[in-house]
N, C-alpha and C positions, 0 to 999 in steps of 0.2 A: 910705498909697501905694506902691506898687509900681512901682518903679521898672526901669528896662532892666538893671542889674547887678543887682538883687533876681529878675528875671526871669529872667539868665544864672546866677543861682545856685540856682534854685528847678527849673530845666530840666536842670541838671547833677545834684541828686540826687534828680530822677522817672527819671533815666535809668540812675542808678547800682546794682549789684549787694552792690556792700558801702558801710561809712559812708566818707566822702568827708573828706581832709585839707584844713584852713583853710590850708595852703599851698598845697595843687594849686588850690583855687576862686581863691584870692589868685594865684598865675600866671597860671592865665587871663583874669583882671581884669584884671590890670596893676595892681595894689592893695595895699597892703598886708596884712598879716594880719589888722593891729589895725581896718584898715575893714572886712573880712571878717567879724569878730566884732560888731562894730554890726548890719552888714546881716543877718546870721544871726540877729539878738536883735530887731529891725526885722519881718522877715519871719514868726521865728515868733509873735509878737505879731498879726498878723494872718490869720496859718492856722489860729491856734489859736479864731478865731472862724468859722471853716471846714469844721470836719473833720479838720484835721490837724494836727501839730507837727512843729517839727523839733529833734529831739533831742541831745545834746550827749555823745559815749562817749568815758569819759577814755581817753585815749592814740591814738584811731582816729579820730577827727573825728565829723562831723556826717551824721543820717542822718533822711529823711522818714518820721513816721508816719502814715500814711492811719487817721483814726477812724471817719468816715461818707463811704465813697464819693459817695452822692449827693449829701451837701453838697460835696465838696471838688469835684465835675466841675462845679456851679455856677460856683462861684466862677472857675473854669477859663474856663469858658463865658462870662463877663461880663468877665472880664479880658484873656483872648485874642480874643474877638471869634470863635467858634467857635460850630456847633451842635449838632454830632455827641457824644450821651452816649455812645457806644462807647468813648469814650477808654482805651488801655490804660494800667493804675496800675503793674503791676509790669513785671517785667523777662520773664517767660515770656509776659505775654500781648501784650506788646510785638513778641516774636518773632512770635508767633501773625500778629499783627496784619501785620507786614510780609511774609509769606508770603503770606498772604490777596490784600493789594492786590498784588502779584508775578502771582498766578495768576489774578486779573480783569484786567488792564491787559495789554492787545491789544499795547502798545508798550514803550517803554522808560518809568520813574520813576526822576525826578531825588531824592536822597538829601536835599537842600534842601526837598523837597514833602514828604518824609514828613516828617522831623523836626518840620515844621513844625506838619505835622496833629494830632500826636501828644505837644507839648508837649518835647522835649527838644534835643538837640545833633545837627549832624550827628554827632562825633565818636562820639558815643553812636550811632548809627545805624550805626556802621561798627563799632564791637564787637558789635553786635548780629549782625552779618553773618556774623561765626564760625560763632554757633548754627545762623544760618537755613542757611548753605551745606550744615551736617552733616546738617539737619532733609531738607532737598532732595535730597540724595547718599542716602539711604535707598532713594529713589523712581528714581534711575537723573536727575537731573532738576539741571542746572549753572545754574551764574549766571552770567551776562554781562557783564561790566562794557563802556563805550563811552565812553571821553573826551568831557563836554559833552553826553551823553544821558542817560545816568545807565547804570540797572539794568533788565534783563528776565530769565526765565528759559526753558532750552530741554534738550528730552526727548521721546521719543515718546509719540503723541499719549494711548496708553492711561494709561501712566504718568503723566504729568501731571494724566490725570481722573481716576485713583484718588486723585496726591495731592490735587486740591480736594478730592473726597469726604470723603478723610478728614479737611482742613485747615478748610474752610471750614464745614462740620456736624457738628463731632463736640461743639458744645454746643448745636444747635439743632432739636431732637425737635421743638420745640412753637413752631416760627416761627410755626405760623398763629395761634397763641392769641397770642403775644408786640407789644406794642403798639412796642416797641421791638428789630426783629428782626434779628439778627448782615447779613454782609454776605454776600447770595443773588447765587445764577447769573442770578436772572430777578426779575420784579417779583412781587410777590407773590399779584396775581391770578392770575398766569399759570401759580403751582405749585397754585395751589388748581386750576385747571383742567387740569394733569396729573394731580392728584391724584382727581379723577375720573373721568377717561376709564381709569387702572388698577383703580379700584375695577369699574367695571365689566366691563372683560373677567375679572378672575378672579373675579366672584359667576357670571358668563355661565359660565365653564368650569371652576367647582366648584373652583377653585385654591386652597388656604388658607395663608400664608402668618403670618409673625409679626410684630408692629406693628413692631420693628426691621426686618428684612427689608423691608416696603414700604418704611417711609421708607425705606432704601438705592436702592431701584429708584427709586421718585421723585425723587431727589437727581442720579442716573447719568442718568436721562433729560431733566431740568433740564438738566445739564452738556452732556450730548448736542447739547440746543437750543443752548445759548449758543456751544459749539465748532462746531457747522455755519453758524450764523448768520456767527461772522465766517471760516469757511472753512474749519475745520481738521476733519479726517473720521480715523477711524480705520481701520488696514489690519490685515487678518486672512489667515493663510498660507492656500492654498485648500483644505490637508484638513482646517485645522480650521471654516473656512466649510461644506466637505460636513458632515462630523460634524454641524454643529448644525441645519445646514439639515434634517436628515433626523427631529431632534427635533419632538415633538408643538407644547412651548413654542417654537418657532419660526413654526407657523402663529397662536400668539395673541399674538404679539411683534409680528408684522405686523398684526395689528387692531388691537394699539396705537398703532402707528407710521401706520397711516391715519387715528386720527382727530387722533394730535396734527399730522398734517404740513395737514389739515384746519381745526384749532384756530390753528395758527401761520403759516400758508402759507409754510410752507419744505420742501425735499424730505431725505427720506430716503436715503440710499444701503446696499443690500442688506448689507452690511458692520454698517452702526449699525444693523440688523434686528437681526443674530446677534448681536450686541454685547447687546442688550435682552434675547434668546432667553436668553442667557447667566447674565443675573442671576436668569431665573424658572428657569434648570437649577439655578443654586447657591441657591435659597431655597424649593424648592418644598415643601410637605407633604401631596400628595395624600391626596383621602380614599379608601384602599383598603385590601386588607387587609396584612398585616404579613410576610407569605410576599412577597408581590409585591412590594414594596420593598425590604427585604433579600436581594439577593443573595451565593454564596457568596465574593466575594473581598472584599466588606464584613465580612463575619461572619470571615475570616482575621483583615483587620485588630482588629478587636474582641477578639478571642479573643490575637492577639498583645499589644496594649495591656494586656492582664488580665492573661498568664500575668509581663509583666515589670514588672507592677504589686505582684507577689504574690514576686517576684524580691527586688525595693530596697527593698519599703519592709511586706513582711510582712502583706501585706494580702489577704485572697482573696476577692474576688466573683467566683468565674469558675462559682458556681450559681444566680448573681443574673439569672432571664432577665427579668426585667422592664430589669433595668439594659441586656444585651445588645440587647434591643430598640431600648430608644431611642438607645443609642451606635452602632444601627447608622442608625437614620433621620438619626440627625443626620450619620454620614460620608455618606452617598452624596449629601445634595445637597455636602457640604464638599469632596466629589473636585473637584468641577467647579471650585468656586472656586481649588484648588489647583491644577488642572491650566491652568486659563487667568492664575493670575496675580492673581485676584479680591480684593480687601481686603474686610473687614467688621469694623466698631467691633463692640465691644461696652461699652457704657454700664454695664455692671456691673464693668468688671475691677474696680476699686479696692477695691469692695465684699465680691467673691470673695476677694481675697487676705486681706484685716484678718481678716475674718469665720470662714472655709474654709481657713487656713493647709495644714493635713494635705490636704483634697480638692485644691485647688490644686498640691501638690505630686504628688500622683497625677495631674492633671493634665499638669505635664511632662513625668514620665515617661512617659504616656500617648502625647503627643506624638514622645514619641524612639523610640518604637516604632514609630509611623505613619511616623515619618522614615524610619527602617531601610528600612523595608517598600515606601516606594513613592520615596524620595529626593528628597521635598517637606520643608523646614522649617516645623515649626509656629511662628506667633508667637505671641506675648503673648496676643491678644484671645482668637484659636483656643483657647489653653489653658484660658484661662478656661471659656468654654461645654464643652469638654470637661469641669472641676472641677464644673460644675453637677449635671451627671449624677454625676458620680462621689459625691458629696458626697450627694445622695438615698440611693446605695446603701449607702455607710459608716453613715449615720442608719436605714436600715431593717435594714441590720444588724446592729446597736445593740438594735434595738427588739423583732428578730423571736429574737435568742439567746435559746436552751433555759436552764430554772430552771438551776442548780448542784443536786448533789446530794450529800447530807450522810451521815453516822449517827451515830448518840447512842448515847457509851460510857460506860455511868453503875453508878459501885459502891454506890450506897446503894437502888437497888432501884427498880421499876415507877412508884413514885410518884414520885421527882422528877425520872426520865426525862422523865414525861410534863410537870415543871412545864417543864423545858426546851425541849419539843415546842411545846407551847402560844406559850409568851413568842416562842420563834422564831416560829411562823408567826404571828403577830401583831405582831411587829416586819416581818417581808419575803416577806410574802406569795407570790406566783406565782414572788418571785426565788430562793425558794432549796426545793427538794423533799426532805423527811425518808426516808431512806428507810425507816428499820427505826429499833429499840434496841436495843443487847446488852449484857450482859455482859462485862467485860473476858476472861472465861478464855471464853466462846463466841465471839472477834471471829475465830478461826482460820477456823470456818465462813462465813465472809462473802465474797462474792466482790467484792476491792476493787477488781477492774478497773473497774467500772462509779461508784463512786464517785469525786469530788470530791476531798473530804477529810472528816475525822473527826472533830465535836465531842464533849471527852471531859470528864469532871469529875474523873477522876485522873491521874497524870502515867503518862504511855508511853515507857518508855525503849526497845521491843523498835523495830528499823527497818523501818518500814513502806512500802509502793509509793508513799501517798498521803500531805500533809502531815495534821497534828493540828495542833487549836485547842482549847485546855488554857480552860478556864473552870470558874466556880465554882460548887458545886448547885442554890446561890440564884443564878441568871443575874443581872448587873446591866448596868450603862450598859459600863463599859469591855469585858466579855467581851462584848457586842452589836459593838461597834467592832471588837473584831479578827475578828468572823466575816465582818463587812463587808469589809473587807480581802480576805478570799479569796473573795467572792461576786464583787466588784469587777476579781480575779487583780491586785491590785497586790503581787506578790510583794515588788518594791522599791520600795519609795517613791522618787516623781521627783527630787524634790533629793539623792538619793543619788548620782545621776548626775554633780552637779557636786562636785569636789573644791576643795579648799581653795586647793591651787597652780594651781588654773585658773581663778581667778576675778581680774579684774585690775579697780582699781577707780581713777576719776577721772583716768584719763590721757589725754594731750593729742596730739592727729592733725590734719591736716588733709584726708584724702583715704581713699575708701575705701579705694584698695590700698596706703594706710601701716598701716591695721588691720588688713588684710590678711596682710600680710606680717609685722608682731609677731606675730600670732596664732600664724600658721605658725613662725614661728621658735621660738615658747614649746613650742609642740606637739611641734616637732621635738629640740628641750633636752632634753625628758622622755622621747625616746623611743615616744609613743603614735601618731605617724603617720611614712607614706611621703613621699620626698621632693618625691613628684609630687600633695601635698596641693593644696598652693596653685593649681596649674595646677587640679585638681579642681574648686577652690571656684571658681577664674575664668570655668572652662567652662561652670559651672551657672549664673553670674552670663551671660553670654553667653545662654543658653534665655529666663531672663526675670529681672530684678532680684529678690535675696531680700529687698526693705525692702518687708515688709506694711505699714507705718503705723503711726502711733502712733509713731513716733521708733526703730521695735524692726526690727532684721534680724535671718535666719537664717541665714548662709548656710555651704555646705556642699558636698562636689562630689556629682557626679552617680551615683557609683556608688560604694561602700562601698572605703576606703581604709585602715581600720583596724581591728585585732588585738581590740579593746574599743569597748564603747560609753562616749561621755563629751558632756558638756557644758562650753564654756569661754566662760566671760562676759565681756567688755567693757565697760565705764562712761565715758561720753566726758565729758571737763568743758564741750564746747562741741560741737554738732552737726555730723557732714559730711555731706555731697552723696553719697545713697548710688542710682545713677541718676537720678533725677528729684526722689527725697523725702529729708529731713534724718535722721540716725538718730544715737540716743547710746547707745545698746542693745544691744551686738552679742552674740548668742547664736550660736556654731558649737558644729556640731550635726555628729558622728559617730558613725555606726552601725556593728559592724564586721563582718566579712566571714561571710557566711551565717548570720546572726542568726538565732534562733529564740524570741529573748526577745519576752514581750509589749508593747512598747513604748506600750501606749493611753496612760498614766498621761502620759507623757513629754511626749507630742503635746498632750492635754489641757492642763498645766502651759503648756505653749509658747503654746497656742491663747488661757489663759486673760488673760498676759501682755498677747499683740496685744491683746487686746477690749479692756484696762482702762486709761486712762489714769491714772488715781490709784494702779493698783499699780505703773505704770511709773516715775512719779515718785515715788513710796517708796522703789526700788529704785537710782533713782540719786543721793539722798540716802542711801543705806547708806555708813558711812566703814568696816566691815571684813565679812569671811567670815560670822562670826556675826548679823552683824544683817540681813546680805544675806539667808542663809537663814531669819533669823525673819523676814523679810517674806513671803517663799514657801509657808513653814509656813501662816500667816494668812489666805495668800491664799483 
């Protein structure tokens, strides 16, 4: 049996972001700690049959653990008499739910009603409001509180709509297929009708847009319908209105609006039509020639971005014409989004950050270049889209790399040289081109300027302008491994960037800022970084958090601020929240000023760590520098 006191305890546990002490539960219920222990025991026995448990954490208190969300929701519905299966179960989900309810409510919303519908206490809702205010503040939206009435939101109409688009539909791209869609601005049948109208007109006018852009356009029209019905309309400056009305997209938007007005019996003012035209301007990929799509201003932005990527990351992509065209086609509609402050969500963002960290970093640098040229700050979602194009180019550059050229030096005669030659050809194929074989005494006749390295079966002590790989006359696997290291250009193994005095294991911190301050202090003690290195790392975190998933963060300054390249690593006893992600392995990366090093192996190592949960767990268990390095070398 679920008593009223046990219900209150369950509400407190559901609303908590951390373990709740027995004393706190006793105080709020006005009973003894002993009574709470008995209630917890009965509650745990009951919940264990319905997909959840109450765990007791030594010295910390009690914590609700949900093992089967479906069964637990069924239990809540049966005990609390609710029918909505979309109850938020985590603090993060709860904050999103509160924002959705506030945005879709035309009047005031009482805290008591919010608390009742999501099975938490009023005090829990009050604690959640801190984060709610922070989220809304990003859109310049205020939370208005009125005694005895409750809460409502207030802000510019366009900002409210952008917030609704971001918050209401971030996970609802398949609303038309879901049997249990999230909160929507209109009934599902009305959304389907709008969908058909948009399809009709973009097909008639031969406008091709991505699925994501189509979904964004649909949702923005749906929001416009809802807001117009409630008496809310957008306002545009006359200059903006004139510019948009002159575009062909305004004509298409007008045709869409006519059909929507007829279908729903509402009237769209000219500003609303222009608002829809803005979305067509911001998403179009018209079927036409590249030359017509990419103008000189956009090409200038692309080249500025690629120049900055080369300067900051030592990645030269400026000769990749396919990339230049892809970025140009992407940036042309993006400029319209920036100009009118329009939002665009990137549902692939987390996967891009986790699986392509180097490409994402290149996207951050490109975004900085665009910001410098246009004065518009590029958000994390847009950085993710830039990273997609850059990631393709980086992979293309790898596959198109010309084969390395080598010269074989052998003192044992032509037969031995031929054995080495065929062994190499069999192992490396098109990755390595043998330009010839020679005796040592004839080596001076060769132009070594066109050679990447020499393979020699004899020691060569004379200084040469290219590396020498010494092998046995009868070449074996260790010899082949040494040759491969030169083909891959790993002149310095990635683990050598991590010194023993830059590894800090099993430390205890409570926040990201504490970790960064500690790492900065240790690096300054070693004389490795400038005094403003910490500020540089914080500046980079402001652009986009460097937590890439899998408990890993790679903080670093936006611009190089040290005289040598190094990696400093700190593992934590318990994760800290980094942006919105838990992090337990922190890899501070610093690249020296005006570096000419090939850091591909270092970036590959970091990518491997970010991608592999098993590798991260092994690194977190390491108790010494030697054990840590051993795990990396075996990765």
